[in-house]
N, C-alpha and C positions, 0 to 999 in steps of 0.2 A: 724591727721593734715588735715585741710580743705584747699583745693586748691581754688585759686581765678579765675580759668578758668570756662567758662560758661557751666554749665549743661552737662559736659562730664566726670564727675568722675566715671560714671558707665561703661565707655568704657574700655575694657580690654587693649587697646593700649595706654592709657593715664595714666601718672604717675606724682607724685609730683617731683621726682628726677630720672634722668637717669644717670648712671655712665658708661662710656666707658672704658673698660680695666679691666681685672681680676688679675692684678699683685698686688704688695704690697700696692701701693697707691690706686688702685681701690677697693681692699677688705676693706681697712679701711674707704674709702669714702662711700661705699655702706652700710657698717655696721653702721657707724655714722649717716648717714641720716635716716636709718631704726630705730635706737634707738631713734632718735628725733621724731619718729611718722610719718615720711614721707612715702608715698607709693613709694617704690623704685624699680627700675629695674637695674640690672647689665648686660650689654651687653658684652660678651666675646666670643672669637672664640670657645673655648671648656671649659666646666666645669672642665674637667680633668686636665687642666693646672692652675687652681686657686691655689695659694700658691706655685707655682713653683719657685725654687731658681735658677735663670738663671746663676748666677756667683758663688761666694764663698759660700759654705754651712756654713755660720756663721752669727751670729747676735750680734750687740753691739760693744763695744770698747770704746776708749776715745772720749767723746762727743757723739758718736753714741749711747752708752749705756744709756746716760742721756735721749736721745730722746725716746728710747724704754720705759724707766720708765715713761716718761711723757705721751706717748701714753696710757700706762696702767692706769695711774692716771685718765685719761679721759674716761676710760672703753673701750679702744681700744683692738684690738685682738693680736697684735704681741708678747707682753710679755708672755701672757698665752700660745700661740702656741709654743713659744720657750721653755718654761718650759716643755711642753708635748713632745718635740722632741730633747731637748738638750742632747748631749752625752759627752760633756766636758764643764764645767763652770770654768771661771777664772775671778778674779777681778784684772784688770790691774792697775798698779801704786799703788799696795798695800802698798809699803813702803812710799808713799807720803800721803798727807792729803786727807780726804774724798771728798773735792771739785773737785779734779782732778782724782779721781779713776773712772774707767769705767768698768761696768760688760760686759762680753763677753761670748758667748756660741758657741761651735761647734755644728752643727745641723745635725740630720739625715733627709736627704731630703724627704724621703718617709713619715716618721712620721709627718713632718711639713706640707707637702702637704695634707695628710689625715686629720690632725687636723684642718687645715684652711678650707678645703672643708666641713667638718662636721659643723664647726661653722657658715659658710655662709649658708649652707642648712637649719640649724635650726633657722636662724634669722627670727623673725616676721617682717612683712611688706616688705620683700625682695624677689623679683622674679628674677630668672636667665634666660636670653635670650641668647641662643647659636647662634650667628650671627656675621658678620663682619660689623662694623659701617663704612659706606661709605661716608656719607655727613651729614650736619646739616641743620635744617630748621631755617632760619634766616630771620626776617622781621623787618624793622624799628629799626635796631641796637639792636635787642633782639633775643636770641635763643628761639625756641619754640618746638624743638624736634630733633629726629635723624632718618636718613634714612639708612637702612642696605643694604648690597650688593644684597640681594634677593628681594629688592624692597619694603620691609615693612617700614611703617612710624610709629614712636612711638612719641607721644606728651608728653611734660613735662613742668613743671613750672621752672625747672632749670636743667642744664646738667653739668656734671663733666667729663673732658677728662683726662685720665691717661694712655697714650699710651706707656710709657716707651721708649724702643729703637725701637719701631715698626714704628714710624713716618718716612716714606721714608727710612727705615733701609737698610743698605748695608754692608754686611760682606766682610772683606778683609782677604785673606789667601794666602800669597805670592803675585804673580801677579794676582790671581783669584779674581773676584768680584761676589758676590752672593747676589741678592736682598732678604733680609730676616729681620724679626724683632728679631729673634734668630734662631739657627740652626733648620732647618726643618719647619719653620713657616713663612708665607708670610708677607711682610711689609704692612703698612697702607699707601696707596698712595692717596686715595680719600680725607681723612681727612687732609693730608698735603696740598693738592691742595686747599681745602676750607679755611684753616687757612691763607695761603698766599693770597688768594683772599679777605680776610677780611682786608687786608692792615696792618697786624701785622709785627712788626720788628722781623725777624726770622734769624736763623743761623744753623750751623752744629757743632756738638760735636762728640767725639768718646770715646769709652771705649774698654776694651779688656779682654780676659780670657786666662788662661794657658791651656796646654794640660791636659787631664784627663788620669790617669795612672791605670793600673791593679795592685792592691796592692799585688797580689800573685807573681808578678814578681819583686818586690822591695827587695833588700838585706837589711833587717832590722838590722841585726847584725852590730854593730859598729856605728849605728846612735844614736844620742842623743834623749832619750825619754823625752817628756814633759807631765807631769801629770796635771790634773785639781785640783781645790780646794777641800778640804775635811773638812766639808761637802760642796757640791755645793750650791751656793747662787742663789736663783731664781730671775728672772726678775720681775715677777708679784707680786704685793702686795696681791693678792688673793691666791697665791700658798703656801701651808704649807711646802712641801718638794718635792725635785726632786726624782722621782721614776724610771726614765729611767737608765739603766746600763751605767756606765761611761767608757771612753776609753782614751788611751794616743794618743797624736800626736807625731811626730818626727821631728827632724831638720837635714838638710844637707846644703851644700853650693855649689855655683858655683865655678869653678876653673879658673886659667889663661888660660887653654886650652879651656874652655867654651867661655871665652871672646874673645879669638883669632878667634875661629870659627865664632862667631857672627859678629865680625868686618869684617871678610873676606866676609861676605854675606850681609852687610848692603845695598849694591846696589839693592837688591831685597826686602828689608824691605819697606812695603808701606808707612811708615811714613817718610822715607828718600829718597825714589825714586820719591816723588811728587805725588804718587797715592792717598795719604791721605793729605788733607790740613787743616782739622779741628783740634781743640785742644783737647787733652786728659787730664785726671786727673793728676795734678802735684804730688800728694801725693800717687799715686798708679801707677807708671810708668811701662812701659813694660821693659822686660829684655834688649831689644835693647837700650831703653832710658838710663837705668842704666849704661850699658857698655860705652856709649858715654859721658854721663854727669859726671860719676864718674870714669874716666879712670885710676885713680891712685889706685883704690881699687882692690885688688887681688881676692876678692870673695864677693858674696852677699848671705844672708841667705835665705833659702827656708824652709817653714813649710809644712810638709807632713800631710795633714788633711783628715781623713776618711770621706766619704760622707754618711755613714750609718752603722748601726750595722750589717745588712745583705747585705751590698753592698761592693763589693771588690774595688770599684772606689776610687782613691786617688786624692785629689786636691792639686797640688804643688803650694802653695801660695807664690808668689814671682817671678815667671817666666812667667808672662803674655806675649804673643807674637803673632805677625802676620806673622812671617817668614814662608816659605813654609814647607810643610810636611817633605820633605827630610832634611832640615836644623834642624827642631825640633827633628827628629829622631837622627840626628848626635850629636847635642849638649847635649842631655840627656845622651849619653854614656860617657860624660866627667865629670858627676856629681856623687860623691860618693853615692853608694847605688842604683843608677838608671842606672847603666851600661847595665843591661839586661831588664830594664823596658819596658813593652809594652804599647803603646799609645792606649787608647780606643777611644778618640776623640781629634783631634788636636786643639790647641789654635787658636784664631783668634781675629781680631779687628772688631769693628762695628761702623759705622757712622750713625747718625740719626739727624733729624730736631729737633730743640727746639725753643720755643718762648722766646724772651727777657723778663725776669720776671718783668722788669720795665713797661711792658704793663699791669700789674696786680695791683689791689688795695690790701691792707693788708688782705682782706678776701679771696684772691686768685681768685677774679672775674675779668674778663677782663674789662678794662676801656672802650673799644670801643664797646663791645657787652654785653649787660645786661644779667644776668642769666646764663652766661657761665663761668665756673670755670675750672682752670687747676691745676693739682697736679702731682708731681713726676719728672721724668727725662725730661719731656716736658718743665719744668721750668728751666732746666740747672743744676740740681743736680745729684749726683751720690750716689748709695747705697740704700739698702732696707729701712734703718731706716729713712733717709731723705724723701724718697718717702712715707712711711707709715705715718709719721708725717704730711706731707702736705695733704695727702688724708683725714686724720681725720679732719683737719681744713676746707678743701674744702667741705667735706660731711656735716659737721655741718652747714656751711654757705649756702650751696645749699638748705638744708632743711628749714632754716630760711627764705631764699629768697622766696621759693615756698609758704610759709605760709603768705607772705606779710610783713615779718619783714626785712626791708632793712638796718637796723642799723648794723647787722652782729656781729660776735664774733671774737675778736682778743686776742692774748696773748702778754703782754708787754715784752720787753727785760728784765725787772726786775723780771718777774714771771716765765720765762721758756726759755729753749733753742729753743722750738717751736717759740717763739717770736723773738729770736735772728736770727734764720735762715730765717724766712719769711721777717723780716725787712731788713736783708742784701740783700735778693733777690730783693725785690720790690724797694728798695732805691738805691742800688749800681749796680744791675745787675751782670752778670758773664762774665768772659773772659775764663773760663775753668770750667769743671764740679765742682760744689760746694760740699764741704765735711765739715761736722760738726766737730769742734774742741772746746775743752774747752777754748782755748785762744781767741775765737771769742766773749766771753761774758765778759762784763765789771763787772758784779756782780756775778762771779762764786762761791764766797764763799756762796752766798745765794742759787745758783742754783745747789744744790748737787743731785746726783742720789738717795741718801737715803731719801730725804724729798720731792720727786716729788709729792707724794700724799698729803702732807700737803699744798703744794703750789697750786695744780691744781684741786684736787677732789672737794673742796668747790665750785670752779667756775663751774665745771661740774654739780654739784647738782643744782645750781641755774638755769643753762641752760636747764637741763632736759635730759642730755645725759648719765646719770649714772643709771645703773640698780639697782634694789632693793637689790640684794645680796651684791654688792660692797658698796652700801650706808650704809647698816647695819654694814659691816665689818669696814668701815672707821670710822663711828661714835663710834663704840665700841673701836677702837684703839685710837681715839682722846680722848675719855673720860678717858681711862686707863692711857694715857701719861699725861694728865692734872692732874689727881688725883695723880699720882706718883710724878710729878714735885712739886705739892703743898706739898707733904710729905717731899721732899728734901728741899724745901724752909723753912719749919717749923723747921728743925733740924739745929741748929747752934753750933758753937764751937769757942773758943778763940784761938789765936795763940799759947799760952803756952800749952793749952790742946791738940792742934793738934801736937805740937812738942813732947809731952810725948807719943803720939801714933805713932811717927815716920814720921809725915808729917811736912815738913819744909815750913813755910810761914813767911812773915815779922812779926816781933814782934811789931806791931803797936797798939795792944790793941783792934783792931776792930774785932767783931764777924763776922764770915762768915758762910753762909748757906752751906749745903751739895751740893746744885746745883752750888753755886759759886766755891766751891772747885774743882768741875769737870772741870772748865774752865782752870785749871792748867794742862799743858801737861803731867806732871809726876804723876798726880793723876787719877787713874782709878776708875771705879765703884766698883771693887773688894776692893779698899782701903776704899771706903765709907761703904761697907758692914762690914768691920772690925770694923768701928766706930759705925755703927748702924745696927746690925744684923737683926733687925726687918724689914728692907727693902728688905730682901732676897726674899720676896714673889713677887716682881716686875718681870714680864716676862722678860726673857733674851733678846729677841729682842727689847723690850721697853727700857731696860737698855742701849743697844748700841745706840738707837736713842737719848735718853736723854743725854748720854755722848757726842755725837756729837753735839747736839744742844747747850749744855753748852760750849763746846770747842770753838764754833764759835760765841757765843753770844756777846763777847767783840768786835770782829771785826765788827759784823753787826751793833752794836750800833754806831761805828765810821762811818759807811757808811750811817747811817740814813739821814744825811743832804744831801748827794749826791743823795740819792734815792728820797727824797722829791723834790729836784730841778728837777730831771729827770721827775718825775710824773707831775710836774707843767707844764713844757714845752711840754711834750709828749701829754698831754691831751688837748692842745689848738688847736682846729680844724681850718684848713684853708678852707674857703668856697669853694665849687665846682665851677670851672670856675673863680677863683680869678684872677684879672687883675694885674699882677706884674708890667707891664709897666706903670701903673698909679702912681706908687710910685716913687717920685723924690728921686734920690740918689742911686737907684739900677742900676748897670752897665748892658749893653746889654748882657754880658757873663753870669752874674748871672741870669738875666731874662730868658735867653734861657735855662739854666740848669733847672730852676724851672718849666718852661713851658714843658720841655721834661719829667721831672719826675712826675710833678703834685703831690707833697706830700700832704697827707691828714691831717697832723698835723705839728705843729712847730717843734716838736721833730724829726719827720722824715726828715723835711727839713734840720735840723742841721747836719744830717749825710750824706748829699750829698756833694761829693768832691767839694771844692771851695766855699762853702756857709759860709760866715764869721759871727761871732757874731753880727757885725754891721748890716749886711743885715737882720739877724733874728729880730733884734730890730726894724728896719724900718718896717718890715712886721707886727710885733705885734702892733706897734703904729698906723699903717694905719688901721688895723682891728678895733682898739678901736675908732679912729677918725671918721671912717665911720659910727659909731653908731652900729657896730656889736659887741656886747659883746662877747668875745671869747667863742665859744661853747666848751663844753667838749665832746671830742670824746669818743665813747664807747670803753673801753679798759678793759681787764681782770685785 
């Protein structure tokens, strides 16, 4: 990549892209920018913490697993690293349709960290700088570099900030307050001060973590064991098979005694004492929240999750808390199996600064500061998966920007959960940490975890962020599936012939292809092979993909009209600096909302609360009347 800065590409302190923060968003951002050919620097406190799983040692889940598959489809790292470190794989919602099934894996912390650090170290065009980013170089509303705490200045064509919970981070443990980004690591104060100084709309959010337990002190007898899938299903489309040994998790529950003890000590819980005023994740509440909000429930489920094959630490998923050490010790003794459990590290809550994501364009660039991109919890999200997905998009766009391509790259809500998440953030903002769910997508029948590569890898190939190995693998798979589908389309059968073979379909005299037969829920690929044994040579994985594609083809055909209408409105660009108050008929309230959000397309404007179809039509008519033929925004 050629930088547009003057004659300084030879300078060791000058880069195309600088990424601040080595967490999940930062790793994906740095790797994506480097894959795009940008000379990239990743500034992080310590290389040894890259790939650290600060909270739950698990990746994926409902909605989140879709994001990991999409990261992988664009040649990101998270899926492959999870496959190298996963010690239990489960496909959630297996009894439901593929559109709402979510892959999830329990992760060995050490294996994941090692795998991620190796991947980052081996990445071409990527340099690691162990330092603390203290400030930004900003001039004329454009970022030009980063200043570290040791006084070094590093210049760049674009900067990506991925500070996670470090931005003015503050840990709460009972009445104690500890300035930290996570346990034992200092918060980022200088960057927070700089961002506030830029006039950005910012706020505070919180998240939390449970106590970590010594597994050798847990009474496992009598607890319900939870096994993973056999065989385990990988995240990455590049992974042939999972080679890591697999383990069980276990399940226990809180008791009425647990709840009584917590209620008696709510006065010292930071979220109820007034010590914490910020909002936490609604869908991952602390045990204090659960006891208060669901007071009629006698117990809550706790998943006891191993943190590694050679690690005795157990993560008790479901009892996140910020109560004092003494109360944590006491309530654990009321939980079956944990009566004698020793706490290795107590749970805590952490507050941190975030930037209102409505300050961002859909490329994750700040509207007020050119070339400055944000990704991860700094944008009001929660979770490794949401962070990694944003990092990927921010890294790609930072690389494009540094090369002089300001059009940017976005993923539509039709084409990926990546697009759903980012559009939700930049259009609606957040009132609590944002978590991905399948219910957030209007077209989730199309956005399945199994077809993420079919949806997004072609876009990545055009963009140039896909490596040669994945490109070959994808093309081979696409060719094989297309050839197999053609074979299925070429084989037809009449209803009477089908009935003789035990397949009941309407006796309407219409011949149906083997592919069409697969659209019937009761007809599997095994049934097709009984009719046409010569198709048995089709790869088993491709059989499953074709079966799913066929099953959903009827529904997707019905959605085509909606999708065409969405694409039409979504791609009509609203000119930058558009004067809404010049449009007769728009109320002051509508104008104010549009001016605050500054949507980049008509589709984005349509998803702002309170913007009516009539207002959208006035905007479209005004654009046309002014002689501006509606531009087509660049969208994936």
